[in-house]
N, C-alpha and C positions, 0 to 999 in steps of 0.2 A: 766473675770477682770486679770487672771494669764496673758494672752496673751498680753493684753492692758500694764499692769506693764511691763513686760519684753521689749514690743516695746519703753515704755519710757526709760527705762535703756539703750537699745540698741541706742536710739538718743541721750542720754547724751554722751555714748562711742564715738560715730559717732563726735559729736560736739568737743569732746575733742582732736579728731584726727586732725579736721581741725585747732584747735588751735596750734598743734604740728606742721604742715605744713607752716602754716603761719609765726609762731614765727622764724623757722628753715631757712626758705628763706630769712626772710630779717634781721637775727640776725649778720651777717657779718658787717652790715652796724653800729652798736653800737660798735662793738670790731673791725673797722678798726685800731686804734692807738695803738692795743695790737699785732694784728696778723702780721700786716706788718714788724715792727721791729723784732719779735721773728722769720718769715722765712726769713727776708733778702730782703723783697721786698718793693716796693713803695706803698703808700696808693690807688694809681690809680691801682695798679695789683691787690691789695686786693678787690678794688671793683668790680673787674672781678668775684670775687665769686658769686656777685649776679644778674649781668648784664649774666652770663655765664649760670646760672641756668635758669632765664627767658627764653632765646634764645633754651635751649635744650628742657624746655615745649612746646614751639609754634612748635617746629620741631616735637617732638615725640606724642604729644595729642593725636591728630588724629590716624594715623596710630595705634597706639598701642592699642587704644581704638575698632577700629575696628579688629584687630588681637585676641582682649581677649572677642569678645563680645558673645562669645558661654560658657565662663567660669563660672561658679556658683558665686555668687556676694560674699557670705561669704569667701570662699577661697581667692579669688581675692583683698578684699578690706584687710585682715588681711595679706596677702601676701606681698603686697605693704607696708604696715606698718613694716612688717616686716625687709622687705630690707631698708626702710628708717631708721629704728632703727639701724640696722647694717651699713648703710653706715654714719649715723652720728657719731657713735663709731669710725668708722675709723677717720674720720674728727679730733675727739678729740685727737687721738694719732698719727695723721701725722707728720711724720717727716721732710717733706717738703713741699713747696708750691704746686708742680705739684701732691702728693699723697692727698692734701686736695682739691684742685680743682676736680681731677678725683672723689673721693668720693662725692663732691658736685652734680658734674654732673649725677651721678649714682643715686642719691636720687632724683634729677631732672627728670628721667625718670619714676618713680612711682608718680609723682605728677600729670601729666596730668591724667593718668588713674585712679588714686583718685579721682580727680575732676569731672572727666566725671561720675563716677558710683555713687558718695556718694549721691548727691541729689534724682537721681531716685530711689536709694535704701530706702530713709529715709520716702519718701511719700509714696511707697509702703507698708508700715508698718500701714498707718493710713487712716481712711475715705479721701474719695477724696473731701469732703465739706471743709476741712481744710489744704488742701495741703500749701496755702499760709503760714498759722500760722507756720506750720512744717519747711518750708522753711527758715521762719525769725530766731524760736528757733535753727535751725543748725547753722546757720549764726553767731549765738551769739558767736562761736568758733574762727571764724573769725575777728571778732571785737576785740575780747579780746588779739589777737595776739600782735598788736601793743601797746595796751595801758597797757598789763601788762606783757606779754612773752618778749618782747623786751628789757622793761627798767629793769625787774629783772634778764633777761641774761646780758644784760651790767654792773649792778651791780655785780653779782656774777664773773663775766670776772674781774672787777676791784679789786675784794677782793681776789680770788684765781686763777686767770689767765684765760686767754679765753678758753681753753682747758675745765675747768671745767664747762663752761657754755653748751659747745656740750655735755660733758659726762651727765648734768643733763637732756637735751633733749632727749639723745639717751635713757636713763633710762625711762622717761614719754612715749616715742615713744613705747618700748618695753611694757609697762603696758597696754597702750592702745589699741596695738595689741592684747594682750590676752584678755583684756574686749570684744573687736569686735567679737573674735574668738568665746567667749563662749557665747555673748549676742544676738549677730546677729542671726533673724532665717534665714532658709535655704530660699533663695530668687533666683529663677532662672533667667537668662538674660531676658525671655521674661516679668516676673512680674516686674522687676525694670526699665527694658528700657520703658516698657508701649507702643511699638510701635512707635505710633506716639503721639503727643501733644493731648490734648482734641479738640482744635480748631486749626489743622495744617493749615499753611499758609506760603508758602517758601518765599514770597514777604515782610510780615511783619518780618520774623525771619532775613531776610539779612539786611533789614533796622535797626532794634534793633540791630545787631552786628556793623554795622557800626557807629550806634549811640553809641554804648557802648566804642567802640575805640575812638571817639570824646571826649567824659566824663571822660573817664579815662585816655586819653592824657593830658587832662586840668587839671584835679584835681590833678594828680601824678606831673605833671608840677610845680605847686604850692606847693603840700606838700613835696614833697622832698626837697625844699629850704626855708620851713616855719620858720625854726631856725633863718636863715639870715634874712628873712623880720623881724622877732621879733626882733631882733637885732638893724638891721642897719635903718629899717623903724619905728618902733613903738616904739623904744628906751628902751625897756625892759632889764634888768641887766641878766648877762647869768645866775645867782642862780635862778633866776625865771622861767627859759626855762621848765624843768621838770613839774613844776606844771602847765605850760600852755599848755602842749602837752598831761599830765594827763586829763586835762577839756577837750580837743579836743577829745581823746579817750573814755574817759568815758560818754560822751555825744551820742557817736558813738554806743558803747554797748546800752545805752538807748532807743536809737531810731530805733536800730535793734529788740530789744525786743518788743517796741511800734507796729511797723508797720504791726506785723502778724496780729493785729486787722482787719487791711483793705484791704489786699493783696488778699484776696478770693472775696472781693465784688467788688473790683475798680482796678483790676490788671494793667492796662494801666493809669490810673488816678495817682495812687500813685508814677509810676516812673516820669510823669510829673510833678507832683507836688514836689517830690523830686529835680528833675532837677532842678526846679525853685527856690526853697530853696538854691541850691547850686550855681547857677548861682548868685542870689543875694548875697550871702556871698562873693565870689570871687570878684564879681565887690564893694562889698562896703569895701573889704579890699584896693582894689587899691585906693579909693575915700577918705577914713577916716582912713588908715590904721597908720597914723601918731598919731592918738589919743589912748591912752592906754585903756582908757574906753570903746570906741566902739569895740576895736580889740577883746577883750577878747567874749562879744556874739557871734559878726561874725565868732571866731574860732570855739566857741562852735556848731552853726548852720552849720558851713561846716563840722564838724567832725561829726554830727547827721545825716546829709542829705546823705554824700557820703556814710558813711557803711550800712545805710538803704537800699540806692540806689541799691548795690551790691545784697541784697537778694530780691529786686524788679524785677531788671532784670532777675537773676536767675529764680524766678519764672515765669516771663511772658517768658522767652524763653521756659521754659518745656510746656508752654500752646500752643504756636503756633510752636512747634518743628515739621518739615515736613517728618522727617525720625525718627530714634529711640531717645528718650530723653538723652540717655548715647552719642550718638553722636552730639546731640545740644548741651549738657554741654561742650563737648570736644571743641566743636568752640567756645563756650563763653569763656573758659579758654586760648585758644589762643590769641581770640580778647582781652581780659584782660591783658594780658602778653605784647602782644605787645604795647598796650596804656602805661603800665606800663614803657616800655623801652623807647618809643617814648618821653613820658613826660620827663623823667630825661635828655635825651638826648636834647631835644630841650630847657629845662629849664636851662641847662647847658650854652647852648649858649645863651640864653638872658642874663643870669647872668653875663656872659664875656662882653657883647657888649651893651645891654641898660642898665642894672643894675636890681637889684632884685624886685624894686617897680612893675615893669611892669610885672611882672611873673603872679600875680594873676588875671591882667586885660587879659592875654593870656588866662588863664584859664577859666575865665567866658566866654570870647568869642565862646570859644569851647564847654561849656556845654550849652550856648544859641544855638549854631548851633545844637547842638544833639537835643534840646527841638523843635527847627524850622522843623527838618528834621522827628521826630516821629509825631509831631503834623500836621505837612502840609501830610504827607502820609496818616494818619488816615483819615483828612478830604477828602482829594483827593477821597479815597477809599468810603467815605458814599457818596458823590456827585454823583460818577458812580452808585452806588448802588440804590441812589433815582432815577437816571435816567431811570435805568433798570427797578425798579418796576412801573414807571410811563407808560414804554413802549417808546420806540425810534421813533417809528413810527405812527403817527396820522392816526385813523381809518377814511376812508372817509364814510360818512353816505350812505345808500343804498336807491335809489330813482325808483320808478316805479317797472318795471316786478324784476327786480335784487331784490328789497326787498321784492315783494312777493314769490319769490323763495327762499330767505334766510328764511322768515318766515315759509315757508312749509318744510323747510330741518329741522329748528327747531323742528317744531312740531314732525315730524317722528321721530327724535333722541329723 
């Protein structure tokens, strides 16, 4: 009982750590208008604090995960959080844009290793039959970042200056680092990585990563410019944006909690259903986004399905991981950050050329392509398996002497 209670507390600490990372990664988006003039830079240059962060994660996640694969997991996670907290503190007191950017990039180097290790470590503390539920519980921290962390950080920045928001995240990161160091049981790399997924399959793994890139590119292209869509297409007042985004985020948290009930029984089915809901919401926003009454539930469905989808994909990746699960998680982190950067970039191009109304259409088409890829690959595998089970070559009936010899042989056997 004591071991189980400690595992639950350790899981809560790890979930808090995911909250720290997600919030701090995107916090500059809410503080752009404060950071840029204070450091004498344009808003686009301040935006590089987020873009550069994502690029560094894409570059270093896989090699750093490979280099640290033999490091015990408790000191590795605690060390990553310690460096993260220190880099965030440096960000808070940066005297120039260059120092702030450098501190952000240092924090990003720990990001890739953290996400590669945190899920395998979390599931190693619990029975294998509830791994999906554990992934969902851990992912609640991810979902809370945009709906709670960023709005609170933006509010604190508006009240006390942007540096205060980074100070708060540095303190929270340090407290989380101590909690992880004290609560996490000793976990060897072999225990956390699990060598390979329970059903390793290289082809399924690669297809899942490609589908992830498609889905995240489409969703983030739409979500990055959702406030512009709500203002220009739906006609909401600027004062209502905070409440609308809270609705989107709160449904994401609720969905992430609920999806854990089904992940262990229907790992691929959950991913496909959530992709379908996300596609329907995106295409619905394109079709009826001018209606305020219809936009609100579509926004809620989009937030719920996307946040839950991240947990579903993470669980599925660790199931079909062809190598160690930490390397598989690192690959997923690279795919996710690539989709995030690509979605924001393509969305900006569409906003400048075709207008904001078509961005949800773009997102819906990409998520539909992700469904087609995953479902098509699975159906093709099952058809091939069915043909193999039946036998590719029909057996010619034996006649005459051949039949007699065959029967005699079978009797001797």
